[in-house]
N, C-alpha and C positions, 0 to 999 in steps of 0.2 A: 693902238688900242690897249688899254690897261687890262690886267688880269680880271678886274672886277666885271668887265663887260665881255670877257672871253666866253664863248659857247663851251659848255661842258661836253666833251666827246663821249659818245655812247657806242658801245659795240654790241651788236645783236648776234648771239650764238644760236644757230639753228642746226637742225640735223634730225635724222629719223630716229625712231625709238632704239635705244641701246647703242647708238653710234659712238658714245663716249663723251658727250657734252659735259657732264658733271665732272668727270676725271680731268678734262681739259681745263675747266674753270678752277678746280682745286689746284692744279699746277700753276695756273696763272696767278692765283691769289698768294700761293706760297713763294712766288718769285716776283712779287709786285715791285720790288726795288724802291720801296718808300712811297709809292703812289697811294693815295687814299682812294680806294676803289669801293664803290657801293654796288651791290648785286641785287638784281631782281630775278627771282626764280619762279617760273610758271610751270606747274605740273598739271597733268591730265588726271582728274580723279580727286577724291576727297582726302586721301591719306598722303601727306607730304613725306617723301623719303629724301629727295635730292637736297632740300633745304637743310635737313638734319645732318646729312653728310657734309655739306659745306660749312655749317656752323661749327662742326667738330674739327675743322682743318687746323685751327690753332695759330698760324703765324700772324705777325703784325699785319694790320690792314684787313683782317678777316674777323672783326668783332661781330657779335650777334646783332648789334644795332645797325650794322651796315648790310645786313641780309634781310631782304623783304621777300616773303614767300606768298605767292598768289595761287591758290589751289581751287578757285571757283570757276575754272573754265579757261579756255584758250585766250591768251591776251588779245589776239587779233579779233576776237568776238566780244570782248568786254573792255574795249578801249576807254570809253567814257566812265564806266563804273569803277574800273580797277587801275588801269595804267596811268591815266592822267593825274588822279589824286596822289598816286605813289610818286610819280616824277616830281610833282610840285612840292611834296613834302621833302624830298631829297634836296631839291634846289633851294628851298627856303631855309635850310639849316644855316646856323651862324657860320659854319665852315663847310660849304658844299664840297662834294667829292671831286677829286681830280678827274675821275673817269667813272662812268657807269657801265656795268656789264649786265645785259639781259640774257638769261638762259631761257629760251622758249621751250614749250613742251614739244615732244617729238611729232605731234600732229599739227603743229602750228604752221600757218602760211606766213612767211616773213613780210611780204609786201604790204598787207594791211597795217601791220605794226609800224613799218617805216612811214607809211602815209600819215600816221598819227602825229608825227613830228611836225606837221604843218599846222596843228591846232594852235590857235592864238595864244593859249595859256603858256605854251612852252617853246614855240618856234624860234623866238629870239634868244633862248637861253641854252638850248642843247642842239647838237647835230649828230647825225649817225656817222660816226667815224668809219664804220665798216660793218658789213654783214658777213659773218664767218659760218660756213656750212661744214659741219663735221660729218664725214662719211665713213661707214664701216666697210673697209676694203674687202674683207672676207665675204661679207654679205653680198656685195655687188658682184664679186667673182662667182658666187653661187647662183647668180641670176635672180636675186630676190626682188629686184626693182625693174626688170625688163620684160616687156610682153613679147611673146612669140607670134609674129603676124600670121604665120602659116597655121599655127594651132588655133588662133582666134578665128581665122577664116573657116577652119573645119568645124569649130563649135557653132559658128553662126549658121553654117549650112545644115547642121544637125538639129538646131533648135532656134528658130527665128525669134522666140520670145525671151531668150536668155539675155540677161543684163551683162553687157560686156565692159561696163565701166570698171576701172581699176583705180580706186581712190588712193591706194598706197603709191602707185606710180605717179599720180598727179601731185601728191604732196612732195614726194622726192624731187620731182622735176622743178616744182615751184621754188623749193629751197635752193636748188642749184642755180636757177635762173636769176635769183635775187642776190647771189653771193658775190662778194668782192675778193674772197679768199676761200679756198677749199682745203680743209685739213683731212687728209686721207689717213685715218686712224687705223690701228691694228695692222699696219703694213707688215709687221713681222710674221703674220700668219700666212703670208703668200711668198712664193718664190719670185724671182726676177721676171719670169715670163708672165706669171699671174698679175703682178703689179702693172706690167706694161699693158696688158689687156684691159685692166680696170681704168688705167689712165686714158686709154684710147676711148673707152666708153664715156667717161666723164667729159673728155674734150669735145665729143659730139653734142653734148647737152649744155655746155657752159658758154657764157658770153665771151666775146673776144677779149683777150688780155687777162682773164682771170687766172691767177696762179694756183697750183696745187702743191701742197706741202705734205710730204709723207711723215708719219710719226707713229710711235707706239706708246700706249698708255697716256696719250694726250700731252706728252712732253714737248711743248713748243715754246721757244723763247718768247716772252711777252713783247719784245721788240718787233717780232714778226706779226703778232696779232693786233697790237695797239699802234695807233699812229698811221693808219691807212689813209686818213683824210679824204675819204670817199664822198662825204656829204651826200649820202645815198638818197636822202629825202628830196634833193634837187635833181635827181637822175632817174626818177621813177619810169619815165617813158622808155628807157633803155633796159628795163627789167620786166620782160613779159611774164604773164602768168596765165595758167589755165582758167583762172577765176576772174579775169579782168572785166568780163561782161556781167558778173554777178554783183549784186549789191552787198551780199554777205554770204557766208557759207556756214555749214554746221558740221558736227562730227557724229552724225547719227550712224555712220558706218562703224564706229568704234565704241567700246564700253570698257569700264574698269570696275573692279570691286576689291575690297580689302578682306583679308583672311587672317584670323588669329590662330596661333598654334601654341601648344605647350612647349616647355623647354625641350631642346633637341638632344637626345642621348646618342644617336647614331647619325652623324651628318652624311655619311656616305649613302646610307639607306634613304635618307630624305632626298638627296640629290637624284637618286635613281627614280624615286616616285615623281619628283618634279619633271625629270626628263620624259617620263612616260606620259604625264599629264599634258606637257607641252606638245608632244607628238600627236597625242590622241585628239586634242581639242584645238590645235592650230593657234596656240597662245603666242602672241607677238612679242611680249615683253613681260618679265617678272622681276620684281625687285623688293627688297625689304631688309629687316633686321631679325637676327636670331639670338635667342638666349640659349647658350650651349651648356648642358649639364656639366657641373664641375669647373666651369670657366668663369673668371671674373671680368672678362672683356666681352663687349658686344660684337657680334659677327654681322657683316654685311653680305648679302647674297644678291647676285645679279644674274639674269639669264636673258639671252637674245637667241631665239630659236632654241636649239638644244645645247648651245654653249653656255655653261654655267661657271660662274666665278664666285668664290667665297673667300673672305679674309676678315681679320679682326681690325676694327678701326679705332676703338678707344676703350678704356675701362668703363664699367658701369659706374654711374655717379652714386654717391651715398644716398640711400632712400629712393632711388629711381626704380620704378617697376621693371622687372626683368621679363619683358614680354617679347614674344616672337610674333611678328606680323609681316604679311606679304601683301603686295599690290599686284594684281593680275590684270593685264591689258590685252585685249584682243578685238576681233571684229564683233559687231553686234550679234547677239544670239548665243553668247557663251553659256554653256550648261554649268551654272555656278555650283549646284549641288554635286554634280558628278565630279567636277574639278576638285572641289573641297574634299570629297570622299577619297579621291585618288591620292591627294597630297597627304591627308591625315593617315592613310594606310590602314 
């Protein structure tokens, strides 16, 4: 078979909020080894942050024209309207990419997206090389995604009307059950015993034969991520999901909103206010850009739970508005005014 008729391999990067998917993709693009990689970034909410971070990564193979950002909803829910036209446009280029990488939102179920590769418009032209699930090792060690059966039984006995559904747990498990490879990120935050416990918990949820790779800051050799040759679209029956019996799903359990801030004069004070707001309002994820007073570089800020990371990613462009903006993600019912007031100080 000639290269003209070769299916373009596609890697789906899934993982819960804040696991490190964007960091992993940045590393992948920076070490692409001459591959022409096209990237589809899907964010939850209206304000794109991950796409801007990736567009600023700079190395060859990471041009703005190769990054497509879809911020109008989870790809698994907008396949016909968003995903298929985007894939067709990439494949119809005079020089199609050597590889396509899809970074899903942290709330996405990967299996419906993999199913979309059966659509007639693309099924003869692309294949799912592999589904990679990125896992936050420290979060799993903290029990963020595991239910306590005894505690649930006690709650059920105390209140028969209580809703015991745990959508976060289901999303996490669906991502693992569809994975061909698990990247156990932030492994440096745990000791050997902690890593062993997390590995044991993951092993109980994974399909047989799925490998787990430990990493820090998403630094994984592209040779490990690409070339899995899983053809996942032909193996759907072996990838169970909590939502197999459902025609579709929604994300009514979650919401996000954008928040504009003035230039930041005291970053330590801002981080303290963010940590307080996260703890008080059970914010799942916070990310965005900051304009720092007296600094000519843009700062990136990321928070998962009360862990907050801040760094400068690039200089401000000439004429670019030096705005500070954050995206806050949490369960439905966030008190937006209270959160905004706490962060503003």
